[in-house]
N, C-alpha and C positions, 0 to 999 in steps of 0.2 A: 582540510584534507590533502593528500599529496597525490598528484597525478603522475603517472609514469612518464618515462623519458620517451620522446618521439623516436619511433624505430621503423625502418624500412621492412616490410614484409614481403615474401615471396608470394609467387602465384600458386604454390602447390599447397593443396589442403593436407595438413598434417593431423593425423589421429594417434593417440597413445593411450595405454591403459596402466593404471597403477593399482597394486593391491597393497592395503595397509597392513600394519602389523596386528591390529586387534579388531578387524572387521573390514572385509574387502569393499572396495568401491571401484568403479570403472570410470575414469576421467578421459574424456576425448576433447581435444582443442581443435577449433576451426579458424582458419585465417578469416578475418572480418572484411578486408578489401584487398585482395591479391594484387600485387604490382603497385600499390600506393601506399603512402605513409598513413597508417590507421592508428588512431588512439581512442579505443572504445571506452566510454565513462560508466555511466549507470545504465542498468538493464531491467526490463519488466517483461512480464507475459502480455502480449498484445491481444487486442480484441479479435483478431482474426486467426488465433491459434498459433501464431508465430512469436518469435522473440523480437523485441524492439530495444535498441539501445541508442544513447547520444554518442555521436561521433565527431571527434575533434580534430581528425587528421587533415590530409590534403583535400579531401572531399567532405567537408563538415556538413552534418545534417543528422538524420535519423536512419540508423542501420537496421536491417530487418534479416531474419534467418528463420528457417523452418526448423523444427526439433530434430530433423534428419540431417541438418547441415546445409541445406540448399539456401543460397543467398538470393536476395532480391535486391533491385536498385535503391540506392540511398535516396531517401527523401532530402533534397538539398535545403540547407538553411545556412547561409554565410555568417548568421549571428553566432555560431559556434554554440549549439545546445549542450547543457550541462546536466540536466536531470529531467525525467519524464514520468508521467502517471497515465495509466489507461483506465478508462471507465467501462463498466459493462454494458453501457449504452452503445459503445462503439467509438467514442471520442478519445483521442490521444492528445495530451497537452504536454508542453515542455517549457522549461525556462532556459535562457541562453545568456551568453555574455553581455548582449546588447538588446535583449527584448524577451518576447514571449511568442510561442508558436502553438498551432492546433491543427488537428487533421480530423474532419468530419467522417462519419461512417461510410459515406459514399466516396471518400478519398480527396475531398477539396482541402487544400492546405492554406491557412491563413497566418501571416506573421506580423507581430507588432513589434516596433523598435523604440517605442517611447518610454519603456521601463529602465530602470536602473539594473545593475548586474544582479540578477536573481539566481542564487545557486542551488536551491533545493525546492521540492514540490511534493505535495501529497494530495490525497483525496480525503474529505470528510465522510461520515456516514451519509450525510445528505447530498453527496456527490458535489459538494463545492470544492473548488481548487484552492488550496492554500499553498503559499510559497514564502520562503525567506531569502533575503538577499543582503546586499551591501548595506551597512549601517543598521543592521538588525531589523530591517523592515519586515514585519509579519503581516501579510495582507491576504485578501481572499478575492478570487475572481469566480462569481457565481456561474454554475452551469446554466446553459441557455434553457429558456422556458420549454422548448421542444428539443430533447437531446437528439432527435434524429434530423434536426434542421442542419443544413450546411452553412448557415450563417449565425453570427452572434447579434443579438439585439443590444442595443447600447444600454438599455436598462438592466441588463443582466450582469453588468459590471459593478462590483461593490468593492469598497477599499477601507483600510484602516491601517495604522502603523504603530511601530514601536521602535523607539531610537535605541542605538547601542552598536555593538561589534556584528561582525557578519554571521549570519545563521548558516551553519554547515548542514545540518540534517533536520528533518522535520517529519513528523508522523502523527496520525490521528487514531485514537482508538475506537472500537465499536460502541463503547459507552460514552463517547463524546468528549474526551479529553485530548488536548493538543499539546505535543511536546516539541520544543526546539532546542537544539544543541548550538551553543555559541562558544566556538573554540577559544577565541582571543579573550573572552570574558571567564573561560574556564568555568562555565556554568551551564545548566540546563534550566530552561524557563517552561512554565506550565500554565495553561489556561484552558477554558472551555472551547470547543470548536465553535460555539456560537458568539464568542466574544473576541475582541481584538486586544484588550489589555491583559498582559500576563500578570496573573495573581500570586504566583509562587516562583521564587527563585531558589534553585538548588546549587549552592557553591560546592565546588569539587576540590579534592586535594591538588596541591601544586603539581603542574606539569601533567594533568589528566588528558587535555586536548580531545573533548568529545566531538564525535563525527556522526557516523550513520546510526540510525535508530530502527528498531523493529518492535512490534507489539506482541508481546507474550500472549499465551492462551489464557491468562488469568486477567488481562487487561492492563497489565503494567508496561513501561517502556523499558526496553533493554538497549543500552547505548554503548557503542564502541568507543573505548578511550585510547586513541591512537598513540599518544606519547606514553601512557601508563602501562600499556599492554595488558589491558583489562576490559571486561564487560560490566557495566553497572546496571543493576535492576533498580528502577525508580517508580514508586507508586504515585497515583494521581494526587496524593497529599504531600509529596516530596521525600518520603523515607527512602533511603538508598542503601543498597548492598553491593559490595565489590567483589567480583570473582576474577582472580588473576589468571592470564593465559601464560603459556611458556615464554621466557625472556626472548626479547627481540621480535615478537610477533607483529606489532603495530597493526592492530585490526582497523579496517577502515569501513566495513559494511557488514551487515548480518542479516539472515532471514530465517523465519520459523518454518522448518522443513516439514514434509508430509509426515515424517516419522515422529513428530512432536518434539524434536530437538532443535536447537539453533545451529546454523551453519554459518561460519565466519570466514571472511577473507582476511588472511594475515599477510598484509601487504609488505611487511619487513622481512618475512620469511620465505614467501612463495609458496604458502601452504593453505588449505582449506582446512579449518578446524570443526569438530562437532562437539557442542556443549549441551548438556542436559539442562532442564528447566530447574534443576538443584544447583546449577552452576559447576558442574563436573565436566572437564574435558576428557572425552572418551577416546578420542582419535585426532591426529593431524595427518593430512595426506598432501605430500608435495605435488605441484602441478607438474605435468609432463615436459613443459618447456624449460623448466628450471629456473625462470625468470621471477622477479619480485613485481612489486607495485601493482597487485591485483586490486580493482576499485570497487566494483559493485557485485552484488549477488542477489538472486531471486529464485523463487519456485516457478518453473516454467510451465506452459500449458500441458505438458506431458507429464507433470507431477515429479519431475527431476529437478536437480538444482543447477543453475546456470550462473556463471560469473564472467566478468570482464578481466582481460589481461592487458592493462594499458601499455605495459613495458614492451610488449612484441606484437600488439595488434591482433589479438585473438579473443575469441569467446569461448568458454569451456563448459561442458556438460558433465555433471557429476551424477552417476546413477548409484545410489546406495545399495549395499547388499541387504536384502529384506531381512536376512537373519540378524543384522546388526542394529535393527530399528528399535529394539526394546530400550527401556530406561529413559524415554523421553520425559517421565515426571519424576526422575531422580536416580534411575538405576545406574549401574556402572558400565553397562554396555558390554561387559565381558566377564563379570563376576559369577559366582555360583548360583545367584538368585535370578532366575529367569521367569519374567511374568507369563502367566498362562492365559491364552485367550487374548482377544483384541483389546488393548487398552488405549489405543490411540484415538482421540477424538476427531470427528470430522472438522474441517476448516472451510470458511468461505475464502475463495481466492479472489481478491479484489473487492470492491463495494458493490452490493446489490443496486439495481436501479430500475425504476419504472419507465417505459418508453411507449408513449409520451408521458412526461411527468405531469402534464396538465390535461385533463380529459373530462367528458361527461359520462354519467352513469348510463350503461347500456339501456336504451328504450326511454331515455329522458332527453327531450329537445329543449331548447332555450325557451324559457317562460314556463316550464314545468309540464307540458304536455308530452304525449309519446310521439315517436317519429323514428325515422330511420337515419337520422344523422350519424356521421362518424363518431363512435364512442367507445369507451372501454380502453384498455391499456394492456401491456405485457410486463410482467415482472421478470427481470433477467438476473440471473446469479450463477456462480460457479462454485462447485464443490470439490473438495480433495477426494472424496469418496462417495459411494451411493449412501443417501440417508433420507429419512422423512423430515420434511421441513414444516415447521409451525410458523405461521405469520399472524402476528398479533397487531391489529389495527387500533390507532388512538388518534383522537382529533386534538390538534393543537389549538389551545385558547389562551387568551391574554390572562395575566394574573399579576398580583403584587406579592412581594415578600412580607411574610409574617413569622419572624424567627427563622427557622430553617425550612419552612414550608412555603409553598407557592399557592397562594389561595385566590378566591374570587375577589376582584378589586375592592368591592364594597365592604369586605370583611378585614381588610388592611388598614393600617394608619394611613392618614394622609402624607403624601410624599414618600411612601414606601417604594422601594426599587421594583422596577418591572421584572416580570419573569414569564415563562411559558408553562402552563398547565397541560398535561396530557390526560384526555378523558377516554378510556377504553370503550370501544365500539364493537369488539368481538374479534374472532380469529378464524383462520382456515388453515388446512393441512394438505401437503402435496408430497408425492414421493419425487425425490430428485436423484439424477444419476451423476456419476463422477464426471466432472468437466462442466461445460456450459449448459444451462437450462434456461427455459423460456416458458412461463405459464400465463394463460389469459386471466385477466382480472376485470370483472364487469363494473366494479364500484358498488357491488352489493355484498353485504355480510350477512350470512343466515338468512338470505332472501330479503333483507331490508336494504334499501338505497341509502348510501351515505349522503348527507347534505353537504352543500357547497362549503368549502373550507380547505384548510391545510392539515395534512395527516402525516403521520409518522408510522411506518411499518417496521416492526422488529422481528428479525428472522432467527430461529434456533433450529439447528439441524441435530439429529439424533440417529446414529448409525444402528445396524442390526444388533450390535453388541450392547447397546444402551449408552454408548458414550455420548456426551453432550457437547456441542460446540460452543464457543464464545458467540454472544449476540452480534448480529449485524444489522444496520439499520438503513432504511430507504425512505425517502419522502416523496410525497405526491399531493396534487391539489385537484379537488373535485370543483368544476365549473358548472355554471348553469347551462 
């Protein structure tokens, strides 16, 4: 990936609007640290309803801004943060040039300097933190047993590694697949989020230079090819399709927008492009500053697109025209065929999480008796629009491989590989609103208490028009 040149920025907040030729948008850019050298890098929707980004300027750390442009003090980190991830539990984690940092839900910041240069980070459906760094390390730092805790327990850290070149981008799908882009190897590696060993290598055409990754609504990885000026769609089994962008675009990052299309920072052209899931570029929008080297892009807590402009020290907000949102499933965005009705599926913004992730069933005390001990949990998730959410609960049990199936160990051949079986235990439905949601969970399904063990909750959202979201997964543990 290519970072923008360090530029001095002024203390005056600049806001400008641009209207595209085939569908209007409004782009407003905000200074990230007036009066200082500011180099904003990657950006996410934070757990507090604000935007959070990694800052590499004269005051390195984590920058924050409200969707209206109000700035908050930088969370300092002299290790130069590079990429970050926010969990619905309230934790924000980041990797830096010399370590790893975290900020708890109550605002306590911890930093580690023992790690190598880790350049990218993502969250798995189970809220594990996976990151990639120098020499191709692909490792995991498990979430704390209690996501609301202000401290990490030593046993919460897990690790594994893979040698090779530097990982530039990393992303996990709701279906449990992990993709890592390795620019110097000109390849994308694929594995399960539950494994450390990459099982599939996708070699790319010469001079592709893979960087940022976004997960599409169908569960595939969409990878920005910086040198090739293209976006590649890659399936979990490694099948690849290339979609070319306009010459000189040099895409660095992309995000799946609330309109069902991808929005791409074209760092070589100083533009934001919109591409449908059929690979058709419907529009390109120059950024108001006229600068290049845009780095990261995300869907903000307000449902708009937000990007970083590393060249000039700004973050930008792009508000799409609602009339140009059609075509997310392959329309032209300006042709004669205009979809009727709502055809945009709801999306889970970030990974759902139980808080706490380990809890007792309501009414169950240690030893099996009843009591008034603290129990139950909250399931937290964010939606792109109001929708009905079905939560299917399954118990995770040990198993062994028998062909393509995971079976009871006694039914497999001796020495068969270990695997995890999921045993359905029932489901529940709740209505969710656009934005953040929090529902109580007693540990009971259809009135029956779940037994102690590890569980997986699969969430599916359906909006009023019947559009169905991709699955999202959250894990929890019932204790005695």
